[in-house]
Structures are given as structure tokens and as C-alpha cells.
N, C-alpha and C positions, 0 to 999 in steps of 0.2 A: 257878266258877273255870274258866278256859279252859285246855285242854291246850296245852302248849308243843310247837311243832314243832322237830324237830332240823334243823340246817343241811344235813344230808346228804339229807334227804327232799325238798328243794325242787326243783321242775321248771322248765321254760322257760315263760315267759309267751308269750301269743299274739303280742305285739309283737316279741319276740326271734325267734320262729320265722319271722315274716313278713320281718323284716330279713335273716335268714340266707338265706331263699329269694330275696329280691331281689338280694342280693350274688352268690349262685350263678348266678342267671339272667343278671346282667350279665357275669360271667366266661364263661359259656357263649356268650353273644352275641359277646363280643370274640374268643373262640377260633374261633367259626364264621367271623367276618369275616376273621380272620387266615389261616385255612386257605383260604378262598375267594381271598384275595389271592395266596397262595402258588401255588395251582393256576392262577390266571389268568396269573401271571408265568411259570410253567413252560410253559404252552401258548404264550405269546408268544415265549419263548426258543426253543422247539421250532420254531415257524413261521419265525422269523428265521434260525435255523441251517439249516433246509431251504432257504430262499431263497438264502442266501449260498453254500451248498454247490452249488446248481444254477448260480449265477453263476460260481463258480470252475471247475466242470466245463465250462461253455461256453467260458471263456477258455482252459482247458487244451487243449480239442479244437481251437479256432480256432488257437492258437499252433502246435500240432503240425502242422496242415494247412498253414499258411503257411510253416513252416520247410522244407517239402518242395515249395514252389511251383516249378513248372518253367517255364523260359522257352520252352516249346514250344507252338505253336498246335495246335489240334485241328481235327477235321472233324466235321460233322454232316450226313451225306449228302454233297451237293455243296458245301455252304457251309463256309467257313473260320471257325473260332472263334479269337478272340484268346487269347493265353496267359493274359491277365488282363483282366477287364473288371468295372467296378463303377460304381455311381452312388447318390446319395442324393437323394430327391425333396424337395420343399418341406415336406412333412408329416413328414419325419424317417423315412421308410420306405426304408431302404437295402437294397441287394443287391450281392453280389459273386460272381463265378464265375471259376474259374481251373483250370489244369491242375496236378496235383501228382504227383510221383514217389512210388514206394513207399519205405518206410523200409528201412534196411539190415537190420533185424531180420527182414524177410520176413513180417511179420504182416498186410500189406495189399498192394494192387496200385496201379499207376499209374492214375489216373482223373481225371475232371472232378468238381469239387466246387463247390457253391454254397451261400451263406448268404443268406437272405431274411427280411424281416419280413413275415409274412402278415397277412391282414385280421383274424385273431383275436388280434393283438398278441403273436404268438409268433415267435421266431426259428426258422426251419426249415432243416434241413440237407438238401441234395439230393445224392445220390451216383449217378453214372453208372458203369456197369461197366468202362469203359475211357476212354482219352484220346480216341479217335475213336469217335463215336457213330453206330451204324447207324440208318437211317431207322426211325422208329416206336418206338424204344427210349425208354421213360420212365425217369426216375431214381427211385430209392427216396427217399422223403421221411420225415424224422424230426424231431420237435419236440425242440429242444435247450434252449430257454429260454422260459418263459412270463412274462407280466406285464411286457412291455416297451412303453414308451410311444414311445421313439425309438431307432433303430438307425442311427447316422450313421457314415460312413466317409470318411476323407481319405487321400490318397496322396502320398507324397514323390517328387518328380521328380528327375531326374539333376542339375538345377541347384538342388536343395534348397528347392523351393517345395512347399507343401501345396496340392493341388487336390482338388476334390470329385467328379471323374469320371475314370475311367481306361478306355481311353487318352485322354489330353488332346488338345488341338488341335495342339500341337507334336509333332514326332517324338520319341517317348520310347523308353525301354527296353521290352523285352517285359513285364517285371514292374516294379512300383514298387520303390524302395529300402526303403520302409517303409510300413506301413499303420497308421493311427490309428483306433481303434474307440471311439466314444462311445455308451454305453448310458444311457438315462434310463428307470429302472424305473417301473412304474405307481405304486409307493409313494413316488416322488419322489426316490430316490437317483440321483445323476449320477456315472457311472464312465467314466473315460477311460484307455485302455491303448494303448501304441504297440508294434508288433511289427516288428522289422527282418527284411528278407528276404535 
């Protein structure tokens, strides 16, 4: 006669243990992939946020400078400097240089300012110590925006035409009525902003 087993003494079969381990490994794999996707998304959002913060800081700085644009020409040694000059080449490398007054808050001084797209595809800010530049005085140069494919500038004339070079061929005002900035970032975004002077 065979002894009878009670129902409470029964254990798991090998097949049941393997099935449970397979299910747990699938859950662990899905959790790992989900966590990886969350971390990748977080890194992408961080990089995009940093990029757009840098773009916004550039436009804020540019707007503040052009708001104080001065219709005053400058001097560099014996040479006269136009109150505003700028151009965009065929490759989309723009530059602009102008005189700017100090703000009423007294946090800065009147000086010559220039924005240029350099060969490293960065917009570079050049600051001279004054409106009139002594011979041999070099500007301070600062990178204000990296990863720029094109930096194009257009200028609004007194008869409300947009031109690509200032001063234009016709007799114009010392400074344009407005400036349009077009940035094409290396990542493909195309941004256009217009600033009234």
C-alpha cells in the first residue's frame, strides 16, 4: 500500500519554477529598457533645454545692445567708423558692428560692439572699451552662441526696404530702422527675429 501525500506537502515542479523565472526575467528586461528610455529622454530634454536657453540668452543680449544703438560714428585711429555697418556673405556668415550708448542703469559704458559668425560656427561678441578706439586696442571677444550654421542679417531702410548690407548704396540713416536676424542652427532649426531700433 502506498502512503498518501497530503495536499499541503506538495512543492513546485521544475516546470513551474522555470516558468516563474522566465516571467521574472521578462519583467526585469522590460523594466531595464523602460528605465533606459527614461534616462535617454531625460538627457535629450536636458540638452534641448540648454540649447534653447543659450539661444534665448543670445537674443536677449543682442536685443539689449541694439536698443541702445547710437547714431554716432566712431574713430579707429585716423579712420572713421560708421555708426552701423554689417553684411552677410554668400555662405551665411554675417557680421554687424555698431556704436551703442550706455544704459540708463549705469551698468555699462558707451562702446563699439560687433557680432560675427566665426570659423568654428560660433557667434562671437566683440566689445571695445569705448566708442573711439585707440590704435592697437583689440576688442574683448566672447562666444555667445555655438552650433550655428548660418547667421544672416537684413536691415530696414528709411523707405521700408530690406537690404543685406549696411550702409547701403543709397544715402541712408546712420542706423537702420530695424534689423532682422536669421539663425540656422547646426541641428536644423531656423529662427527669425526682428528688432526695431
